[in-house]
N, C-alpha and C positions, 0 to 999 in steps of 0.2 A: 543429676541428682533425682532420685525417685521420690515422689510424693505418695506413691501408692503403696499400700501394705503388701509385702511379699506373700505369694501364695505358698506358704509352708505349713505343714501339719494340718492339712485340710480335713475338716469334718463337715459333711454335708449338713447344713443347718435346717431348722424348721422353716416353713414358708414365710415369705414377706407378709407382714401384717398380722401374723398369728399372735404377736404380743399385744395383749389387751391395753396395756399402758400406752404403748406407741399409738395405737388406734385412737385412744381417748385423747391423747395430746394432739394428734392430727385433727380430730374433730373439733377440738377447742379453738383452733385457728379460724374455722369457717365463718362464725358470726362476724368476726372483724373484717373478713374479706367481703362479706355481703354488704357491710357498711361502706367499705371502700368503693364498691361498685355502684351502690345506689345513691351516693352523695352527688352524682352528676347533676350539676345545675342547682344544687341546694343553696348555694351561697348567693344566687341571683334572685333578689326580691322582685325584679322586673319580670320574672318568668315563673309565677307561682303555679301555673298549670302543669308543670313538669312533675308535681308531686304524685299524680296518679300513675305516671309512667314509672316513677321510682318504686312505688308500692307494687306495681305489676312485675317489675324486674326482680324484686325480692321474692315474689311468689314463684316466678320462673326458676330462680336459683334453688329455692328450697325444694321444689317438686322434682326437678330433674338432676341436680348435681349430687344430692344426698340420697342414699338408699341402695347404692350398688356395693360390690365387694371392695371397691377402692384399692384393688391390688396395684393398678398402674400408679396412682398417686402415692401410695405408701412405699412403692419401690424406689422413689427418689430419696427420701431420708434414709432408707435401709441401705441403699447403694452408697450414699454420701458417707455414712458412718464407717463403712468398710473401706472406702478409698481415701478418706481424709487422714491427715497427720493428727497427732495429738493437739497441736496448736490450732488446727483448723476446726476441730470438733468442739465448737463453742455453742452455747445455747442460742446465740444470735444466728449463727450459720445453720443450725438445725431448724430453727424457725423458718429461715429462708428456703430450706429444702422442703419444708411442709408447704410453703406457699407455691413453690414450683410444682409440687405434687397436686395441689388443688387446681393449678393451671391445666395440668393434664386431664384432671377430672372435668373441667369446663370443656376442654376439647372433646373428650369422650361424649359428654352430654350433647354438645353441638352436633356431632355426627349421629348420635342415636335419635335425636328429635327429627332430623332430616331424613334419616334412613327409615324410620317408622312411617313417615308420610309417603315416601317413595314406594315402600313395600306394602303399604296398607295394613301394617301390623297393628293389632288392636290392644295388645298388652305389652307392658314393659316393667320388669322388676316387680311383678305381682300386682300391678295396678294399671289402670288405663294408660295407654300411650298418651303423651302430652296433647297431641292434636285431637284426641278423643275425649279429653277432660272437659268438664263443663265450661262453657263460654270461651273456648279456645279455637277449635277448627283450624283453618289454614292460616290464621294469624300466627300459628306456631312457626311458620317459616321465618317471620321477623324475630320471634323469640330465639330461634336457633342462631340468628345473627347476633343477638344480644349476648348469648353465651360465648360465641367465638370472640367477639370484640372485647369482652371482659378480660380475656387473657392478656391483651396488650395494655390495658389500663393497669392491671396488677403488676405486669413486668416493669412498666415505666415508673410506677409509684415506689416499688420496693427494690429495684435492681439497676436503675439508671446510672448510679455512681459506681457500680461494680465493674471490674475490668473485663468480666465475661458477659456483660450485658448484650453487646451486639451478637455474640456467638449464640446465646440462648434465643435471642430474638429471631435470628436466621434459622435456628433449629426448628422453632415452632412454625415458621412460614414454610420451610421446605417439607416438613412432615405433613402439614396440612395439605399441601399440594399433592404429595405422593398418595396420601390417603384418599383424596378426592379423585385422583386418577384411578385408583383401585375401585372406587365406587362406580366410576364411569365404565370400567371394564365389566363390572358386575351387571350393571343395568343394561349394557349393550349385548348381553348374552341372550336377550330376548328381543323380539320384534315389537313394533308399535301396538300390535294386537295382543301383546302379552304372551304369545306363544314362544317357547324357548327355541333357540337355534341350536339344536343338538349337534349339528356338524361342528360347532365351535367348542364343544365340550371335550377339549383335549387336556392332557396333563400340563402342557406348557401354558395354555391359557389359564387354567386353574391356578397354577403356581404364580402367575403374574398377578392375579386377583388377590390371592392370600398374602403375597409379599407386600403389595402396596396398600391394600385395604386394612390389613390387620397388623402385620409384623412391625412396621416402622414406628407407629405411634404407641403400640401396646408394649413393645419390648425394647427397641433401640432407644427411643426418646427418653424414657426415665433414666437409663444408665448414662446416656450421653450428657444429659443435664448435670448429673452428679459429677461426671468426669470434668466438665467445664468448671464447675464450682470449685474443685480442688486444684485447678490449674492445668488439667490435661486437655489442652486444646488440639484441634485437628490441624497441627502444624508439624514442621520437620524438626522441632525441638527434640534433641536427643535426651532421653530420660534415663535409661538404664541399659547397660551392655549393648550400646549402639542401637537400641530400639527407640524409634521416634514416637512422639505422641500420635502422629498420624497413623502409624502402624498399630498402636494400641486401639485406636478407634476402628481401624479396619478389622482387627481380630474380634473386637467386641461386636461390631455390626454383623460379621459373618455368623457368629454363634447365635446372637439374639434374633436375627432374621430367620435362621433355621428353626429356632424355638417358636417364633411367631407363626410360621407357616404350619408347623405341627399343631399349634393351638387352634388354628382355623379348621384343620381337619377334625380335631376333637369337637369343635363347635358344630360342624356339619353333622357329625355322628350323633351328638346329643340332641340336635334339633329334631332328628328323626326318632331316636331310640332313648332319649333322656326322660327323666321323671318330671312331669309337668309341675308337681308340687315343689320340686327342688329348683327347677329352672326359672319359675316365675313367669313364664310365657309359654304359649303353645307353639309347636314347631310349624313353620310355614314354608320352608324351603321347597318342598315338593309342589305344593299348591301354587307357589310363585314361579316355578320353573327355574330355580336358581342353578347356576353352574357350581355344584358341590363335589366334594371328593367322592361321595357315594354315587352320584350320578355318573361321574367320569369313569369310575371303576366298573359300574354296572354296564355302561355302554361298551367298555373294553371286553367284557365277558359275555354279554348277551348275544344270543344267536337266534335266528329264525323268528319264532313267535314272540320270544322275549323282547327282541328288538322292536318288533311291531307294537308290543304292549307299551314300551317306553314312549314311542312316537305318539301313540294315541292318548295315553293317560297322563304323561308327565307334564306338569304345568297347568293341570285342571284343578279347580278349587273345591269341587264337590267331594265329600268324605269318601264316597265309593271309589273314586279315581285315586285319591291319596292312598287308600287302603290297598289297592291293587299294586301300587308302586312299592309300598312298604313290604308287602308279601313277596314281590319280585326280589327285593333286596335280600330278604331272608332266604329265598330259594337259591340265590346266587352265592350265599354264604358270606355276605358282607360283614355281619357282626363279628364272626370269627376272624375274618381278614383284618378288620380294624384292630382287634385285640393283638394280633400278631404284629401289625404295623406299629401300634403304640409301643409295645415292648421293645422292638428292634430300634425304633427311632429314639427312644429314651436312652437306650444303651449307647447308641451312636453319638448323641449329644453329650452324654457324660464323658465319653472318650475324647471328644473334641475339646471339652472344657479342660481336661487334664493336659491336653497338648498345647494349651496356650503358653506363649513365651512369658518370661518374667515381666512384672510390671503392673499386673492387674490381679487383685485378690479374686481367686476362683469362686469364693463364696458368693460374690455378686451374682454369678450365673447359676450356682446351685440353688439360691433363693428362688429364682424363677422356675428352675426345673422342678422343684418340689411343689410349686403351685400347680403346674400343668400335669404332673405325673398322676394318672388315674383320677383326674378330677371328674366330678359328677354334675357340674353346673357351669 
């Protein structure tokens, strides 16, 4: 018996989170979660010294978790509402979907705080990266751990009695590991001296980075959480027309990972050619010698002097070196190549969505597609 809405009469909807009411209701949950997280030790009169840590934790949460586009977090309630039956679509369950959405935002913040330290990025979301903020420095490493561990406190407090508690717990652990592996692949693309290993800049290496570092937690995780909430677990339970729940998860993962990898290509392009006032941070991929889609395609096309230019200037932080690489990208026609790639990839993803078997509402995927199609930040 199917719990998922059938994908009939599909109209591609507006993007996740475009509804101002939904975003306002999502934001309204956050103060309660801050209280949940900062109450650690508050009942113990024998340990009054923890008050300063509680106050600091609240500051960490306010600075790092709020302020982004929140598309990952909002994708959970949006997906839940599309997948749930009428009986499941209750205010209580929608609030739980909001909480799971905020757990993803905590995960995102944990990764960003750590990533900015590793990359030496100075700006994030239009303000100083957390480790660059006043009186923070490398204590931001511990703050990143506070953000990550907050996820599991919230899951225990709000979901321990739910039949899907263990499933979502494992999803967060597995996704965190996959993303961390992706970060490892990313950082190991350069040597200890910071110079990039250009011989590693292959499309297969790049795909492994984008799949693990971005796609799992940004695209598959929100939908998988919603699927578990409505009872679609990754098991051999037959749901509709001999299609198992495990098969529905496989289909969802295939398309969402494909979207996530495309999203990372977009991110690479915008890091180099995006508008700083829109992005909220300056691009640093060239200066840091990152293994990006642009660098991989450039190395595939470069010949002679162009290849020598990449070897000499890629991964150098001075503005002149960065400018030389940007100009090389333009000479190689990469902006036009990207636009063609974007158009063809979106068409391919749209086709794959329509080919999904019965059992999952296609609009779950079109929500994501509309976010990433021709995005500018």
